[in-house]
C-alpha angles and dihedrals in degrees: 000000000000123000093216136027133193133212133173137164139168146189103040141086117292096257093048092049092048092049091049090053091045089055090053088052096050092117100056100106108158096022111132108180134046134192113210129188128178133184124246097269087062098043093110092050099052093108093046092050091049092051092050090051092045093052097042098044103032090230100142105197129052135177130181148105146213128286135181082239134017130199142209133176106320091342139100126189119202131166095007137083107274142156130200123185137178123190126194142190106243121167118253108265092020095105141037126209111226115209123214114306110197100177132031090233089067091069108096129186113279110285092195102061091182094061116085117184116202094180136027124195106202140170125207137202111240091206092065109087089202094060096102090048092047091052091050094046093047093050094047098041095047095036089233135143106231130208129176142083148254119270117256126201143126095254119337119062106188124171129196121222105153085310133023117280140152144188102066145028120306140158141102135308113215124207136154124074094342123161117186141154122210129197133182126203125195123220097206140062129212117257096192144000128301113272134204117237102235095178134005139161119206102309096341119107107214103168134009119191087355091300131104107283095229091051090056092047092051091049091053089049093048092238113154122239113277095019117122105248097196096096088060097048100076096101099022121112140172118251128200113204114232108242113239095012113145092195099056095252119175137179112241118214130181124255104239097188150307135245106209098187091060098028094241130155120197120205135182095253139071108251136195134207113263095030122121125247139171135182120243138189123225112219140146097244096056092041092052091048093051092045088057090048091053094048092048090050092050091048090054089054097049119076095188136021112291119248096224144333146217119212125193117186138171122263086232089063124057112059089348090069111015130063117226129040120299094348096172097042091045090054091050091050091048089054101042107018128231097336116149110265130172136169145122145249109248147174092263139355128239123217125165102324103335142080111232133188133218091013139117122223118199122191118190123198107216 
């Protein structure tokens, strides 16, 4: 009997897609937990799809959400109705479903002192401004390494955590004899050195390295004094290095705008004086190179072929960044073979205790 099983289907009504996936999962006796991802056209049917799979397969517990794209082994689905599902054999009592947490203050100390979760697979609501804080609090309070992503859709943002929910962070905490490897790949590359924030107000960069912030940005871009930098800003972002990271991780945040007369740069993140910041460029070449780096690193940490994987990527990646079909999933398949992999393309990616952007997070079950 297999420990994991994969199903995926596209281009039909929700019930037909669910029944197709259920047929692909007809051999999953003993599987206890399923991961389910649907594309935006099926957002309203997430609960219905889960119930069909639960009844047809006998897998009792399901978690998941909606993405503007979903993925399976070597395959990506964008702009069309699609379902991807992965079921696994997890021991009874070796996991806990976490319902929607909408505020970090809701996270209490572990009530079950005997349950230790090494990994959490969680999904967050991008509309909730507390989501990054909830992720951080959940990871720290439970002592758990989190992976996952933020839901992505045109209007509805449902999550699945035993039942359908929305508005916060939900998912599953996995304990027991669990052996996993996690990798994170960035989609951007630095265009200049790391700077110190000398002065900032809310999300406005006033001075970097004791100079006007916009002057520093233009210097990193190579834009001459007096030249309007806006034509060069389309794929430029701010990046906040992760303190203590030994792999050079950084959190990428959008540039919201500039104010040339005062030399200001506005970013999509609250900032503080004394913190570090650099500017980065998002492009296919650097993203492909870093994807290869992540996969090589994971290969060096796995002594035998993985049993399955979960991949969470940014909506700005996939076909919005890479040429060719299913570039990321194809690279994962080239590295690890035809193992069952599912995931989705979301509004942010979760790794450890942070919400990233423009990244891919791959979790391998070993």
